[in-house]
Structures are given as C-alpha cells and as structure tokens.
Biopython code that builds the backbone (N, CA, C, O; Angstrom):
import numpy as np
from Bio.PDB.StructureBuilder import StructureBuilder

atoms = [
    (1, "UNK", "N", (-60.627, 37.581, 96.380)),
    (1, "UNK", "CA", (-61.889, 37.092, 96.165)),
    (1, "UNK", "C", (-61.770, 35.981, 95.296)),
    (1, "UNK", "O", (-60.940, 35.936, 94.387)),
    (2, "UNK", "N", (-62.580, 35.086, 95.554)),
    (2, "UNK", "CA", (-62.717, 33.849, 94.580)),
    (2, "UNK", "C", (-63.853, 34.047, 93.484)),
    (2, "UNK", "O", (-64.938, 34.555, 93.767)),
    (3, "UNK", "N", (-63.566, 33.671, 92.399)),
    (3, "UNK", "CA", (-64.497, 33.605, 91.242)),
    (3, "UNK", "C", (-65.604, 32.660, 91.570)),
    (3, "UNK", "O", (-65.189, 31.650, 92.140)),
    (4, "UNK", "N", (-66.809, 32.693, 91.388)),
    (4, "UNK", "CA", (-67.964, 31.755, 91.576)),
    (4, "UNK", "C", (-67.783, 30.670, 90.599)),
    (4, "UNK", "O", (-67.464, 30.857, 89.425)),
    (5, "UNK", "N", (-68.009, 29.497, 91.156)),
    (5, "UNK", "CA", (-67.979, 28.202, 90.257)),
    (5, "UNK", "C", (-69.322, 27.878, 89.915)),
    (5, "UNK", "O", (-70.191, 27.745, 90.778)),
    (6, "UNK", "N", (-69.534, 27.744, 88.690)),
    (6, "UNK", "CA", (-70.861, 27.225, 88.127)),
    (6, "UNK", "C", (-70.648, 26.008, 87.329)),
    (6, "UNK", "O", (-69.880, 25.910, 86.373)),
    (7, "UNK", "N", (-71.524, 24.945, 87.892)),
    (7, "UNK", "CA", (-71.552, 23.717, 87.255)),
    (7, "UNK", "C", (-72.918, 23.603, 86.395)),
    (7, "UNK", "O", (-74.060, 23.863, 86.773)),
    (8, "UNK", "N", (-72.482, 23.139, 85.130)),
    (8, "UNK", "CA", (-73.490, 22.756, 84.169)),
    (8, "UNK", "C", (-73.889, 21.347, 84.431)),
    (8, "UNK", "O", (-73.060, 20.475, 84.692)),
    (9, "UNK", "N", (-75.220, 21.127, 84.356)),
    (9, "UNK", "CA", (-75.721, 19.951, 84.246)),
    (9, "UNK", "C", (-75.718, 19.303, 82.860)),
    (9, "UNK", "O", (-76.338, 19.784, 81.911)),
    (10, "UNK", "N", (-74.963, 18.149, 82.791)),
    (10, "UNK", "CA", (-74.751, 17.267, 81.581)),
    (10, "UNK", "C", (-76.197, 16.849, 81.214)),
    (10, "UNK", "O", (-76.910, 16.220, 81.996)),
    (11, "UNK", "N", (-76.558, 17.208, 80.067)),
    (11, "UNK", "CA", (-77.792, 16.593, 79.627)),
    (11, "UNK", "C", (-77.539, 15.345, 78.805)),
    (11, "UNK", "O", (-76.577, 15.231, 78.047)),
    (12, "UNK", "N", (-78.495, 14.382, 79.009)),
    (12, "UNK", "CA", (-78.375, 13.276, 78.465)),
    (12, "UNK", "C", (-79.493, 12.982, 77.282)),
    (12, "UNK", "O", (-80.664, 13.136, 77.628)),
    (13, "UNK", "N", (-79.278, 12.631, 76.113)),
    (13, "UNK", "CA", (-80.337, 12.408, 75.086)),
    (13, "UNK", "C", (-81.484, 11.921, 75.704)),
    (13, "UNK", "O", (-81.340, 10.982, 76.487)),
    (14, "UNK", "N", (-82.741, 12.437, 75.480)),
    (14, "UNK", "CA", (-83.969, 12.043, 75.827)),
    (14, "UNK", "C", (-84.374, 12.176, 77.385)),
    (14, "UNK", "O", (-85.296, 11.671, 78.026)),
    (15, "UNK", "N", (-83.380, 13.005, 77.726)),
    (15, "UNK", "CA", (-83.704, 13.056, 79.330)),
    (15, "UNK", "C", (-84.507, 14.181, 79.598)),
    (15, "UNK", "O", (-84.179, 14.731, 80.649)),
    (16, "UNK", "N", (-85.611, 14.804, 78.903)),
    (16, "UNK", "CA", (-86.149, 15.945, 79.360)),
    (16, "UNK", "C", (-87.347, 15.559, 80.124)),
    (16, "UNK", "O", (-88.112, 16.469, 80.442)),
    (17, "UNK", "N", (-87.607, 14.450, 80.439)),
    (17, "UNK", "CA", (-88.624, 13.887, 81.322)),
    (17, "UNK", "C", (-87.883, 13.722, 82.659)),
    (17, "UNK", "O", (-87.124, 12.761, 82.784)),
    (18, "UNK", "N", (-88.056, 14.618, 83.693)),
    (18, "UNK", "CA", (-87.432, 14.407, 85.147)),
    (18, "UNK", "C", (-88.736, 14.301, 86.029)),
    (18, "UNK", "O", (-89.691, 15.072, 85.929)),
    (19, "UNK", "N", (-88.651, 13.302, 86.855)),
    (19, "UNK", "CA", (-89.703, 13.253, 87.941)),
    (19, "UNK", "C", (-88.946, 12.646, 89.248)),
    (19, "UNK", "O", (-88.014, 11.844, 89.175)),
    (20, "UNK", "N", (-89.451, 13.114, 90.353)),
    (20, "UNK", "CA", (-88.969, 12.682, 91.693)),
    (20, "UNK", "C", (-89.818, 11.696, 91.951)),
    (20, "UNK", "O", (-90.983, 11.942, 91.638)),
    (21, "UNK", "N", (-89.558, 10.428, 92.527)),
    (21, "UNK", "CA", (-90.315, 9.250, 92.830)),
    (21, "UNK", "C", (-90.070, 9.070, 94.296)),
    (21, "UNK", "O", (-88.900, 9.000, 94.672)),
    (22, "UNK", "N", (-91.110, 8.981, 95.222)),
    (22, "UNK", "CA", (-90.904, 8.632, 96.501)),
    (22, "UNK", "C", (-91.400, 7.154, 96.736)),
    (22, "UNK", "O", (-92.597, 6.968, 96.956)),
    (23, "UNK", "N", (-90.478, 6.050, 96.693)),
    (23, "UNK", "CA", (-90.862, 4.749, 96.806)),
    (23, "UNK", "C", (-90.912, 4.239, 98.217)),
    (23, "UNK", "O", (-91.463, 3.159, 98.432)),
    (24, "UNK", "N", (-90.382, 4.930, 99.190)),
    (24, "UNK", "CA", (-90.892, 4.657, 100.779)),
    (24, "UNK", "C", (-90.556, 5.888, 101.464)),
    (24, "UNK", "O", (-89.854, 6.759, 100.952)),
    (25, "UNK", "N", (-91.080, 5.961, 102.673)),
    (25, "UNK", "CA", (-90.841, 7.158, 103.354)),
    (25, "UNK", "C", (-89.372, 7.906, 103.593)),
    (25, "UNK", "O", (-89.183, 9.064, 103.966)),
    (26, "UNK", "N", (-88.528, 7.024, 103.307)),
    (26, "UNK", "CA", (-87.087, 7.517, 103.387)),
    (26, "UNK", "C", (-86.439, 7.730, 102.061)),
    (26, "UNK", "O", (-85.592, 8.616, 101.949)),
    (27, "UNK", "N", (-86.749, 7.043, 101.129)),
    (27, "UNK", "CA", (-86.204, 7.091, 99.638)),
    (27, "UNK", "C", (-86.939, 7.833, 98.620)),
    (27, "UNK", "O", (-88.147, 7.727, 98.405)),
    (28, "UNK", "N", (-86.007, 8.695, 97.927)),
    (28, "UNK", "CA", (-86.632, 9.605, 96.854)),
    (28, "UNK", "C", (-85.644, 9.365, 95.859)),
    (28, "UNK", "O", (-84.454, 9.523, 96.129)),
    (29, "UNK", "N", (-86.053, 8.971, 94.648)),
    (29, "UNK", "CA", (-85.260, 8.897, 93.443)),
    (29, "UNK", "C", (-85.693, 9.518, 92.429)),
    (29, "UNK", "O", (-86.908, 9.709, 92.370)),
    (30, "UNK", "N", (-84.871, 9.981, 91.403)),
    (30, "UNK", "CA", (-84.888, 10.836, 90.125)),
    (30, "UNK", "C", (-85.251, 9.830, 89.003)),
    (30, "UNK", "O", (-84.550, 8.821, 88.934)),
    (31, "UNK", "N", (-86.115, 9.963, 88.246)),
    (31, "UNK", "CA", (-86.380, 9.209, 87.161)),
    (31, "UNK", "C", (-86.236, 9.960, 85.938)),
    (31, "UNK", "O", (-86.714, 11.093, 85.981)),
    (32, "UNK", "N", (-85.602, 9.543, 84.675)),
    (32, "UNK", "CA", (-85.272, 10.350, 83.604)),
    (32, "UNK", "C", (-86.262, 10.091, 82.490)),
    (32, "UNK", "O", (-86.647, 10.975, 81.724)),
    (33, "UNK", "N", (-86.643, 8.859, 82.443)),
    (33, "UNK", "CA", (-87.539, 8.561, 81.087)),
    (33, "UNK", "C", (-88.697, 7.858, 81.711)),
    (33, "UNK", "O", (-88.686, 7.286, 82.801)),
    (34, "UNK", "N", (-89.833, 7.988, 80.769)),
    (34, "UNK", "CA", (-91.211, 7.475, 81.078)),
    (34, "UNK", "C", (-91.198, 5.850, 81.116)),
    (34, "UNK", "O", (-92.046, 5.285, 81.807)),
    (35, "UNK", "N", (-90.312, 5.143, 80.434)),
    (35, "UNK", "CA", (-89.983, 3.661, 80.574)),
    (35, "UNK", "C", (-89.516, 3.329, 81.860)),
    (35, "UNK", "O", (-90.035, 2.387, 82.460)),
    (36, "UNK", "N", (-88.355, 4.163, 82.496)),
    (36, "UNK", "CA", (-88.065, 3.883, 83.838)),
    (36, "UNK", "C", (-88.882, 4.138, 84.755)),
    (36, "UNK", "O", (-88.740, 3.557, 85.831)),
    (37, "UNK", "N", (-89.851, 4.985, 84.587)),
    (37, "UNK", "CA", (-90.776, 5.514, 85.574)),
    (37, "UNK", "C", (-91.808, 4.290, 85.696)),
    (37, "UNK", "O", (-92.289, 3.870, 86.749)),
    (38, "UNK", "N", (-92.044, 3.811, 84.419)),
    (38, "UNK", "CA", (-93.105, 2.544, 84.377)),
    (38, "UNK", "C", (-92.311, 1.386, 85.171)),
    (38, "UNK", "O", (-92.894, 0.842, 86.108)),
    (39, "UNK", "N", (-91.088, 1.018, 84.852)),
    (39, "UNK", "CA", (-90.291, -0.045, 85.552)),
    (39, "UNK", "C", (-90.443, 0.262, 87.092)),
    (39, "UNK", "O", (-90.709, -0.700, 87.813)),
    (40, "UNK", "N", (-90.316, 1.360, 87.598)),
    (40, "UNK", "CA", (-90.180, 1.463, 89.135)),
    (40, "UNK", "C", (-91.526, 1.420, 89.713)),
    (40, "UNK", "O", (-91.740, 0.990, 90.846)),
    (41, "UNK", "N", (-92.451, 1.880, 88.908)),
    (41, "UNK", "CA", (-94.061, 1.788, 89.451)),
    (41, "UNK", "C", (-94.373, 0.255, 89.561)),
    (41, "UNK", "O", (-95.026, -0.209, 90.496)),
    (42, "UNK", "N", (-93.884, -0.456, 88.592)),
    (42, "UNK", "CA", (-94.275, -1.831, 88.577)),
    (42, "UNK", "C", (-93.664, -2.641, 89.724)),
    (42, "UNK", "O", (-94.273, -3.556, 90.280)),
    (43, "UNK", "N", (-92.415, -2.247, 90.048)),
    (43, "UNK", "CA", (-91.810, -2.568, 91.308)),
    (43, "UNK", "C", (-92.445, -2.206, 92.700)),
    (43, "UNK", "O", (-92.737, -3.010, 93.585)),
    (44, "UNK", "N", (-92.599, -0.890, 92.722)),
    (44, "UNK", "CA", (-93.099, -0.209, 93.717)),
    (44, "UNK", "C", (-94.356, 0.274, 93.422)),
    (44, "UNK", "O", (-94.402, 1.437, 93.022)),
    (45, "UNK", "N", (-95.595, -0.466, 93.545)),
    (45, "UNK", "CA", (-96.997, 0.143, 93.186)),
    (45, "UNK", "C", (-97.296, 1.394, 94.102)),
    (45, "UNK", "O", (-97.962, 2.333, 93.666)),
    (46, "UNK", "N", (-96.842, 1.381, 95.240)),
    (46, "UNK", "CA", (-97.427, 2.481, 96.271)),
    (46, "UNK", "C", (-96.360, 3.787, 95.855)),
    (46, "UNK", "O", (-96.486, 4.750, 96.611)),
    (47, "UNK", "N", (-95.625, 3.904, 95.074)),
    (47, "UNK", "CA", (-94.634, 4.961, 94.877)),
    (47, "UNK", "C", (-95.582, 6.113, 94.576)),
    (47, "UNK", "O", (-96.662, 5.982, 93.999)),
    (48, "UNK", "N", (-95.040, 7.322, 95.050)),
    (48, "UNK", "CA", (-95.749, 8.688, 94.585)),
    (48, "UNK", "C", (-94.776, 9.612, 93.852)),
    (48, "UNK", "O", (-93.615, 9.905, 94.138)),
    (49, "UNK", "N", (-95.502, 9.970, 92.896)),
    (49, "UNK", "CA", (-94.793, 11.090, 92.183)),
    (49, "UNK", "C", (-94.536, 12.299, 92.671)),
    (49, "UNK", "O", (-95.545, 12.956, 92.928)),
    (50, "UNK", "N", (-93.412, 12.855, 92.901)),
    (50, "UNK", "CA", (-93.330, 14.512, 93.255)),
    (50, "UNK", "C", (-92.620, 15.307, 92.195)),
    (50, "UNK", "O", (-91.453, 15.103, 91.860)),
    (51, "UNK", "N", (-93.266, 16.060, 91.783)),
    (51, "UNK", "CA", (-92.792, 17.079, 90.583)),
    (51, "UNK", "C", (-91.733, 16.764, 90.121)),
    (51, "UNK", "O", (-91.236, 17.426, 89.210)),
]
sb = StructureBuilder()
sb.init_structure("model")
sb.init_model(0)
sb.init_chain("A")
sb.init_seg("    ")
for serial, (resi, resn, name, xyz) in enumerate(atoms, 1):
    if name == "N":
        sb.init_residue(resn, " ", resi, " ")
    sb.init_atom(name, np.array(xyz, "f"), 0.0, 1.0, " ", f" {name:<3s}", serial, name[0])
structure = sb.get_structure()
C-alpha cells in the first residue's frame, strides 16, 4: 500500500482574498488581492466574479 500524499498550499502574505474571475467564456483566473481584482476589472469590464 502506498501512503497518501498530501500537498499543502503555500500561503502568500496578504493572500486571504481569493476570487475566481471569468474574463471570457473560456477563461477563468484566480485573483489573490483586491488591487489585482481592480486591475483585471479595468482591463475586462464584462468580467464576472465567481465565488
């Protein structure tokens, strides 16, 4: 039997704000900060936030 491998997600300082952003029908990105979200929303005003 093999032991289960568990991966821990490394936390980046100030990365408590995670949001998925759908910028077009095929592309979904993860945004970590509010400033980054603001930048992406200015580039893609029709982007939709997904939880």
